[in-house]
N, C-alpha and C positions, 0 to 999 in steps of 0.2 A: 906093888900092886902092880900087875902084868898090864901088856899093852888091852890085853881082851878084855880085863875089867874095866881098867879104865874108860872103853869105847862103850862097854853094857853101861856104867856111869853116868857117861854124857849123854848117852840116849834115852836112858830113862830122866835124867832132869830136863831134856827137850821134850821128851814127852809128858812133863808136867807143867813145861811151860808153855806148850803148844793146847792142854786141855785149860787152863786157866783163858788163854787168849780167845779160844774157843767160847768160853763160858760170857767173857766179857763181851765180845761179839755178840752172840746170841742175846744177850740183857740187852745191849746198847741198841740190836734191831726189835725188840720188843719194845723198846721206851719208844722209840721212834713211830713206830704203828702205833703207841698208842696217842702220840701226839697229834701224829696225822688224823687218828680216828675223832679226837676232839676238835681239831681243826674243820673237819668236814662237818660233823653237827653244827659248826661256829657258822661257817660260809653259809650251809643251807639256811641260815635264820639273818645274817647281816650282808650277807656276799662276800666274795673273793677282797672284793675291794676294804671290807672291814677288817681282815685279817694282817694281824700283828702280831710281832714277836711278843712284845710286852703283854698284849691282850691273851695270848694262846698260854702265857707262861702262867696267868693268876689263874686261867680255868682249870691248866692243870697242876698247880699249886708245884710249879717248880720254876728255878731260879732263870733269869731272861738269858744269861750265861748258856745255863742247860739246854733248855731250848734251842738257841743259835748254833749251838755245837752240833748239831744232826742237821741243821740248814745251810747256815753260813750267810744267807738273807734273807727277807721278807719275801722275794720275788720267786727263791728256790722253794720255800715253802707253800706260797699259792700255784705251782707247777707241781708238787709233790700232792695236794688235796686234790686238784685236776685229776692226774693220773689215778691216784685211788679211786676218784668216784668214777672215773671211765671204767676201770677193773669192777666196780660194782654194777657197773651197767650193764655188762657184757655178759657178767654171770647171771644176771637176772633176767636180763631181755634176749639176749643173741644165744646164747650157748643151748637154753632150753630150747628156743625153736628148731635149730638144726637135727635135733631127732626126729623133726617131722617132715615128710616127703616133701622133694623139691616144686616148686609153682604155689598155686596158691594158699595148700595149707601150711607153709611155711612161712609164706605173706602173711596171713589172717592170725597164724601165733606171733609172729613179731609184734602185730601191733597191738593184739591183746595183751600180750606180755608188758608192752609198751605202757598199754593205757593203765595197768596194774600198777606199774610205778609211779604214774600221774596221779592216780588217786591219794599215795601217799605226800606226795608231794605238793599235792594241791594246802596240805598244812604247812609241810615243812619249807617248800621254794625248791627249786630247781637250780643246780648252779650253770648249767648252758646258757640258761635263759636269762636269771643274774648277771651271769659274767657276758655274756653279749653285749649290756646292756652297760655293763661297767667298763668293758672293754671293746667298742665297736668301733671308734674313732681311736684308738691308739693304737703303735707299734711295740713289737718287745716280745720278750720270751714266752710272757704267761698269756697273751695274746695269743700266739703261734700256736701255743700247745692247746690252748682251748677251741680253736678255729680248728684243730687238727684231729682233735677229739671228735667234734660235730662232723665233720666231713668221713671222718672214717665211719660212724654210724650209719650216715645217710650210705655210703658207699655199702654198706651190708643192706641196707635197705632196697637199693637198686637192683643188687647182685637178684634178689630175691623177685624182685618184679622182671626183670630180665628172663629168670628162669620158669619164671610163669608164662611167659610168651612163650617161651622155648617150648613148652611143654604142651602149647595150645589151649592155653585157659586163658589169654587175654589176646585180642584182637590185635591180629598181623600188623595194622597200619596203629594201634596205639604207641604211644610217644612216652615211652618209659620214665622219662627225666620229669614229663609234668606229672603222670601219676604220683611221683613221689613228692616232689614238690605241695601235690594236693594233700598227699598224707601228712607230710612236716606241719601243711598250714593248717589241719583240723587241730594237733597237739598244741601248735603255738597259741591258737583261737580258742581251745579250751584252757590253758594256762591264763590266757586273760580274762574269761567272760566267768569262769567259776575264782577264778582265785580274787581278782582282782574287784571284778563287778559281782561276785556272788550272785551270779543267775540261775534260778533252778534249771533243773534239766540238762544243763550242758552235758554232762559225761553222753548221756542218751543222744543228744545230738550229733555228738561227734561219731559215735556208733554208728549210728544212722548215716552221716555223712561218708563212712570208711563202706558202707555197703551200696551206697549210691554211685562210691568210686567204682568198685568192682562191678556192679552192673551195667553204670557208663562207656567201660573200656572191655569187659569181660566177651571172650568169642563167641559166636552164634551156639555152638557146643556144648561149652560154659555157661550160659546163662541159661541154655533151654533145656539141659541137664534135672535142673534144680523143679522146673516148671512142668516136663515131665513125669518125675516120681511124684511130685504133689497131684499131676491129676491123676495118676494112677490111683494114688493114696484114697483121692475123692471117692473115683470111679468105683473101687472094691468098697468103700465106706454104703456108697449107693445101693450096689449092688447086694449087699447083705441087708441092707432095711427095706428092699424089694423083696428080697427071701424071707424076710422075718415077717412082713405084711401077707404074704402071702399064704405062708403056715400058718399066721392067726386067722385069715379070713377061713382058710378053709377046718380049721379047728372048730 
């Protein structure tokens, strides 16, 4: 066998080995994603603190060693769930809102998308909120991952508020952080009222609260524009009504 033939044979063997490794890696990634998905559904019901390698192995019908091989520890499993939850949170709430123009339209889209997710989580639970209850008085990587995700999201809301102010849609002296605090408080209050207390009309009250925030901190131009459109519409309606009445009288 010549050197060229030997090199070609070696290359083909290496290619087959790489292909097998690639398939194994792909299968391993799929398995890990499936485990994280199951863990996320479980954490929504019992909280991050309730997650364990054993419970997840039972739910996924895998061996404990099989689940452990993908994460290495319960802590890493919890962090993986937080990361996946935040990824889905961004995909459902943040990125769709970016399609809206800067300023109030984007801020309103963020809140509307957030409310859509909340209506689902009123049944299943929110990992950000349940996780805060479990880890608020602790230290460590899980708490850090959870707090980092929430802070990143609130920073995005803050950015939208700042942009609305820059666009002249919020009052020049409006406190951006206060606005974000009040919006976040609406969501937290909604979870408590609707999920825990089962108070009727909680979703409508949260929406009204958001409208009140925009009205309170909106610039005169932003606030007066809808009023002006409403006044114009009413004037047009009155004018048309008068014309119809005059025409009927003449006839």
